[in-house]
Structures are given as structure tokens and as C-alpha cells.
C-alpha positions in Angstrom: 44.5 -38.1 131.7 42.9 -37.6 134.9 46.2 -35.2 136.1 46.1 -33.0 133.1 42.5 -32.4 133.1 43.0 -31.3 136.9 45.9 -28.6 136.0 44.1 -27.4 133.1 40.7 -26.9 135.7 43.9 -25.1 137.9 45.6 -22.8 135.2 41.9 -21.9 133.9 41.4 -20.0 137.5 42.1 -16.3 136.0 39.2 -16.8 133.3 36.8 -17.8 136.3 36.4 -21.5 134.3 34.8 -24.1 136.4 34.8 -27.4 134.7 32.9 -30.5 135.6 34.9 -33.3 134.9 33.3 -37.0 134.7 34.8 -40.4 134.1 32.6 -43.0 132.7 33.7 -46.4 131.5 37.3 -45.2 131.0 36.3 -42.0 129.0 36.0 -37.9 130.1 33.5 -35.4 129.6 33.9 -32.1 129.9 31.5 -29.4 130.2 31.7 -25.6 130.8 29.9 -24.3 133.9 30.3 -20.5 133.8 32.5 -17.7 132.4 33.3 -17.2 128.4 35.0 -19.8 126.4 39.0 -20.1 126.4 40.1 -21.7 123.6 43.5 -22.8 124.4 41.9 -24.9 127.0 38.3 -26.1 124.9 41.3 -27.3 122.1 43.0 -29.8 124.6 39.8 -31.0 125.6 38.2 -31.8 122.3 41.3 -33.7 121.3 40.2 -36.2 123.5 37.6 -37.0 121.3 38.8 -35.4 117.7 38.5 -37.6 114.8 41.9 -38.2 112.9 42.3 -37.8 109.4 42.8 -41.0 107.0 46.6 -39.9 105.5 45.6 -40.8 102.0 43.2 -41.6 99.8 40.5 -44.1 100.0 38.9 -45.7 96.9 35.9 -48.0 97.5 35.5 -51.4 94.8 32.3 -52.8 94.8 29.3 -54.4 92.6 26.9 -52.4 90.9 24.4 -53.9 93.3 20.4 -53.7 92.4 17.5 -52.1 93.4 19.0 -50.3 96.0 21.0 -52.9 97.5 23.8 -52.5 99.8 25.8 -56.1 99.8 29.0 -56.1 102.2 30.5 -53.0 100.2 27.1 -51.1 101.5 28.3 -51.8 105.0 31.3 -50.4 104.5 30.0 -47.5 102.5 27.7 -46.8 105.2 30.5 -46.9 107.8 31.8 -44.4 106.2 29.4 -41.9 105.5 28.2 -41.9 108.8 31.7 -41.2 110.1 32.4 -38.7 107.5 35.4 -40.5 106.5 36.3 -39.1 102.6 36.4 -41.9 99.9 36.1 -42.4 96.3 33.7 -45.2 94.9 33.8 -47.3 91.4 31.5 -49.8 91.1 31.9 -52.9 88.6 28.7 -53.9 86.6 28.0 -57.7 86.6 28.7 -58.2 83.2 32.5 -56.8 83.8 32.8 -58.4 87.3 34.3 -62.4 85.7 37.0 -60.1 83.5 38.1 -58.0 87.1 37.6 -60.8 89.5 40.2 -62.7 87.2 42.6 -59.5 87.3 42.2 -58.7 91.0 43.2 -62.5 91.4 46.3 -62.5 88.5 47.9 -59.0 89.8 47.3 -59.8 93.7 45.1 -57.2 94.7 43.0 -59.9 96.4 44.2 -63.2 95.8 40.5 -64.7 96.9 39.2 -62.8 94.5 36.3 -61.1 96.1 34.8 -57.4 96.9 34.4 -55.2 98.3 37.9 -53.9 98.3 39.2 -51.1 99.7 41.9 -49.0 98.1 44.1 -47.1 100.9 47.0 -45.6 98.9 48.5 -48.6 96.6 47.3 -50.9 99.5 44.6 -53.2 98.9 42.3 -54.3 102.0 39.9 -56.9 101.8 36.7 -58.1 104.2 34.2 -55.6 105.1 34.1 -56.0 108.5 38.1 -56.3 108.8 38.5 -53.2 107.1 35.7 -51.0 108.6 37.5 -51.5 111.8 41.1 -50.7 110.4 39.8 -47.8 109.0 38.0 -46.8 112.3 41.4 -47.3 114.6 43.5 -44.9 111.4 40.1 -42.8 112.3 40.4 -42.9 116.2 36.6 -43.5 116.1 37.0 -46.7 118.2 36.2 -46.9 121.6 38.6 -46.1 124.1 36.7 -49.1 126.2 38.0 -52.4 124.8 35.2 -54.6 126.1 33.3 -51.9 123.9 35.1 -53.0 120.9 35.1 -57.0 121.7 31.3 -56.4 121.7 31.3 -55.1 118.0 33.7 -57.8 117.3 31.4 -60.5 119.0 28.4 -59.5 117.1 30.0 -58.9 113.7 31.4 -62.4 113.8 28.1 -63.9 114.4 26.8 -61.3 111.4 28.7 -63.2 109.1 26.9 -66.3 108.6 23.8 -64.6 108.6 25.3 -62.1 105.2 25.9 -65.6 104.1 22.2 -67.3 104.2 21.3 -64.0 102.7 23.2 -63.9 99.8 21.8 -67.6 99.1 18.7 -66.8 99.4 18.6 -64.0 97.4 20.9 -64.6 94.6 19.9 -68.5 94.9 17.4 -70.5 92.2 16.1 -72.5 95.1 12.7 -71.2 95.5 11.8 -73.7 97.9 15.1 -73.1 100.0 14.6 -69.1 99.4 10.7 -69.9 100.8 12.3 -72.0 104.2 14.7 -69.1 104.5 12.0 -66.3 104.9 10.0 -68.4 106.7 12.0 -70.2 109.8 15.9 -68.0 108.7 14.5 -65.2 109.2 12.3 -65.0 112.5 15.7 -67.5 113.9 18.0 -64.7 113.2 15.6 -61.6 114.1 15.3 -63.2 117.5 18.9 -64.3 118.1 20.4 -60.4 117.0 17.9 -59.0 119.4 18.5 -61.3 121.9 21.9 -60.7 121.8 21.2 -56.1 121.4 19.7 -57.2 124.9 22.3 -58.6 126.4 25.6 -56.8 124.7 24.6 -53.2 124.2 26.3 -50.3 126.4 24.2 -47.7 124.7 20.3 -46.9 124.6 20.5 -47.7 120.3 24.0 -48.9 119.8 26.0 -51.5 120.9 28.9 -48.9 121.5 30.2 -45.9 119.8 32.9 -44.0 118.6 34.3 -41.2 121.4 32.4 -38.9 118.5 28.9 -41.1 119.7 28.9 -42.7 116.4 27.9 -46.2 115.3 30.5 -48.4 115.0 31.5 -51.5 112.7 28.9 -54.2 114.0 26.2 -51.6 114.0 26.5 -50.4 110.7 26.5 -54.2 109.7 23.0 -55.1 110.9 21.4 -52.2 109.5 22.8 -52.9 106.5 21.8 -56.7 106.0 18.3 -55.5 107.7 18.0 -52.5 104.8 19.5 -55.8 102.2 16.8 -58.1 103.3 13.9 -55.4 103.4 15.0 -54.2 99.9 14.9 -57.8 98.4 11.3 -58.3 99.9 12.7 -61.3 102.6 11.9 -58.9 105.4 9.1 -56.9 105.9 9.9 -53.9 107.7 6.6 -54.1 110.3 8.2 -57.5 111.5 10.7 -55.9 113.5 7.9 -54.5 115.7 8.7 -58.3 117.5 12.3 -57.4 117.4 12.7 -53.8 119.7 16.4 -53.6 119.7 16.8 -54.3 116.0 14.1 -52.1 115.3 15.8 -49.1 117.5 18.5 -49.5 115.8 17.3 -49.7 111.7 15.4 -46.4 112.5 18.3 -44.4 114.2 21.0 -45.3 111.5 18.2 -44.8 109.1 17.5 -41.3 109.9 21.6 -40.3 110.1 21.6 -37.9 107.3 24.4 -39.4 105.0 22.7 -42.7 105.2 19.1 -41.1 104.6 20.8 -39.2 101.5 22.3 -42.4 99.7 19.1 -44.1 100.3 17.1 -41.8 98.8 19.0 -42.2 95.6 
């Protein structure tokens, strides 16, 4: 890549272009310093960070959750919205869920009988983190640095148990267990994940980003889980003042236009 950039710089002398080339964690950034834009050269450089279109239609299948909750399917939804990945959405009512779950198992759509399911053409993909990561690779929005992708996986793996704990508290009938989770479990998880961000994040707010500068699967998952805690009243937003890394993440992703529009519905 470096040799190609140098050659393109040499070829650009006839248009009086100078390019500043900076290598940072295996990503290259090109800045036009002076001269008129050479469209051919510009296209060459843009290809380094160009997002790829998904070849087949995507459909997200998930439950019709109440009160603006996002859930696991919401994490996938936010990820697609943030990265401008077109998709259709089918939501299932709680009344229809037992029948649909049985059909998913019987028809082999998902032997585990769980949602969300993302259909890519005629193929079904389950597990929201694995699906987001897979689609990210298809769309070429993963980081060019595999260490950065590892950090996303590390935090996403840790996130799964926190998501399970929230589900048990939010939808369980044991009020004593819910109260204990709210008073003890939530503060402990906030502290843990704030420390994980303090140790591992490579950007000012995010753990790492796509070549286009957008948050990836773990960052989006943590945002979705914070949103669900606040929406289900298991967390008061002001509690995030004590965990500045998570507060910045929540504010930053919540302010992204496509996410904000969905939250405002």
C-alpha cells in the first residue's frame, strides 16, 4: 500500500498535488495539501476506506418489545443503522412468539429457536454479536488492525453475561432478585465495564472504529444494554456520571442521527 501511495504521489506532480501520508496502526490517511482535485487519484485513495455494499437483501427478525426497549435485536438494528446498511425488519408479537419459535425449530431456521435472526438472502444467521461481526466483515467496516477487532470481541464476550443478567431482572418475577440486581449488580457491572474501557479503548470514546470512524459491535452492544437498563428503570442515567467512559459512549452513540431518530419514535 505504501509503494502504491508513493507512486500515485509521483504521478500527481503534473497536477501540482502534494499529499501528506501518515501511517497509523496500519491505516493510511491521505490529505490534499494544495492544488486542484484529481478525481482519479482521489478515487484510488478513497477505496482504502470505502464501505462495500451487502450483496443480498438483509431482514432482521425480532420480538416487538414494549416501551422502546432494544434488546439483542436492537443491538443489530443500531449496528445496521449506524453503518448505513440497508435492511428490512419483521417484528413478532409476544402472542405469536410461541408458534413462530416452534416453526423456527421445526423448519431448521434456527435449531435453538431464538431471535434475533438476520436473513441474508435465504440464509439465516443467529446470535446478534456474531451476526454484527459477520456483516461488518462483508461490508468491510471492521478495523484494519486485528488487535482492535480483538478488543471488540473481548468486551463483547464479557457483555453477554451482563445482557443475560439484565434479561433475568427485567423480565423475571422475583422482585427481591430484581432489587438486589439493581442495587448491587448494576453498579458492579458499570464499574467493571468502565475499567475495561479505560484499559482497552484505542479511541477517545470507542474501543475501536471502522475505517470510516464508526463504532463497532461491542461499542454498539454496550450502548444498547445501557439504553435498556435506563428504559427498564434498572439504571438512572445520572449514575453514568460515576463511570465517565460509559457516559461518553452512551452520549456519543445516542447522538448519531440514525440512532437518535429511532429512539425518538
